[in-house]
N, C-alpha and C positions, 0 to 999 in steps of 0.2 A: 558587438555584432558587425559583420562585414557589410558595407553599403554596396548596393548593386544599382547600375543604371542601364536603361534601355539604350542599346548601341545606336539606334536610329533617332530617337527623340531626345535623348539625354536626360529623360525624366527618371527620378529615383524609383526603383521597383520595390514593392513591399515583399518582404520574405514571409516564410510560413509562420513566424512568430510575431508578425506585425501587430495583431490585436493585443497580444500579451504585452508588447512593448508600450503600446498606448495606455493600457490599463495599469501596468506595474511600473513602467519606466525602463529604459534600456539597461540601466545599471543593475536593476533587480533581476531582469531576465538573464543577464550575464552571470549573476551570482547563482541563479537556479541551475545554470548549465554546469557549474562547478560543484554543486552539492551532491555528495554521494548518498544513494539510497539503496537499501536491500529489502526486497519484498519477499516475505516467506509465504509461499502458497499463491498460485495464480489461478484460482477457481473463480467463483461468482464475484467475489470482491477484488481479489488480487489482479485478475486479468483486466478488468475495467479500470482499476486504479492505475495500473502501469500504463495503459493506453492514454488516460487523461493526463498523467504526469508528463509523459513524453510529448504530448501535444502542447503542454504549457511551457516546455523549454528545458525540462530536466533531461540531461544527457548521460549522467553517470549512474545508470540503473543496473542493478543485479537482481535476478529473480531466481528463486529456489523452488523446485517442485519435482516430484518423482513420477507423477501420474500421466497416463495417456488420456486422451479425450474420449469420452463415452457419449453415446447418443443422448442420454438424458442431460448432459452438460450444455447442449446447444441452446436450450431455452433460456438459460440464466447466465451463461458465460460468453466471452468475446468470440468464441470459436464457431465455425460453421459446420454444416452437415458434411461437407467434403473433407473436413479435418478429423473426423472420427477415426480413432485408431492411432493417430500421430501423438508424439510427445507434446504436452502443453507448452513447455518452455521453448521448444523449437518453433512451433507455429507462432507463438507470441513474438519471438525474435524476428521472424520474417514479416509479420504484420506491422510491427512498429517501424521496421526499416522502410518498408514500402510507403507507410503513411507519413513518416517524419524524417527519414534518413538517419534516425538514431540507431546506433548499433549497441544493443544491450548485452550485458554479460549474463549467461545462463548457466545454471547448475542443475543438471538432471540427476539429482541425488536425494536420498532421504536425509532429512535433518534429524540427527540422533545425538545422543550424549557424546559419542566418539567423533562425529563429524562436525558438530556445532562450532568448535573452535576455528577450524579451517574455513568453513563456509561463511561464517559471519565476520571473519577477520577483515579489517580495513573496509567494512561495509557502510560506514557512515551511520546514518539514522536507520535503525532496523524497524521495519514495519511488518507486524505479524497479522496476517489475514487468514490464518489457519482456521478450519472449521471443527476442530476437536480440542478438548481441554488438555489432553496429554501433550500435544505439540505446543500449545500455548504456554503451558507450564514450563516446558523445556526451554523455550525461547526466553521467557521471563527470567528463569533461574540463571541461565548462562549470561544474559545481558547484565544482570545485577552483579554476578561474580566477576565479570570482565570489565565492569564500569562502562558499558555501552549504552547509548541512548536508544530507547525502544518505545514504539507506539503500537498499542494493540487496537485493532479495528475488527468489529464483528457484529453480526446480527443473530438474534435468538428468536426462534419460531414460537416458543412457548409464551403464553400471556404472562405479563408481569415478571419476566425473567431477563430483562435487559440489565447487563452489568458493565461497569467500567472499572478499570484498575488505575490506581494512582500510586506514585512513589511515597507520598506522605500518608501516614496513618491518620485516621480521623475517628473520633469517638462520639460525636454529637448525635448520631443517629443510631437507634437500636437495631436498625436493619443492616448495619455495616458488619461484615465478618472479616476478621483478620486473615490476610494471606501471609505467605512466607516472607520473611525479612521486613515485616512492617507495612506491606502494601495493604490497601483497603479495597475489598471487593464490595461494591455497592449495589444492592438490589433495588431497583427503582420502580416503585408502584405509583402510578399517577394519582394525584389528588385533584379535585375539581373545586374551583372557587365559586363564588355566588353567581358569576356570569356564565358558568358552565365550561370555563376554559381549563384544560388539563395543565397541572403544574407539578413538576417533579421536585420534591423537597431535597 
């Protein structure tokens, strides 16, 4: 990180990643700035995730989404009422630049079987925040076939229907259901110990 000093006092000035440098160390912040990330979907999860990552020092961000902002998005996503009707990726680009000075790469396209190769190429770590199983399956299948690192992030509204995916298959739980290529889809129903604390097996 470049050091800046007040021209009158000569005192070193804190930059926008000052607290991250204190917490992580300047070397780690510099590494974050070089790490490439691609976020698939910038809705309720993706928009806030992109904002937080940019504020933590990530500078090599690519976001993919084909949707416009609708009024019902305002309550859960990063966008405001005045943004309704605009493209999500374009508004996000402007917001992050104003907030952090980070210029993100945006792709206002649908992620499909035909476009996945080009959109995800050289994307670093692929982060899937899509809200539908078809898109998630597409991202997962392409990343496995292309040998790309992929992280799936999501929330499920239905009770006892939280799932996570792992590259390694597992058989110790009868609730595990096999996904394509040996991944494990784990349905987590909470159990409670004698203290009343929920524990996911």
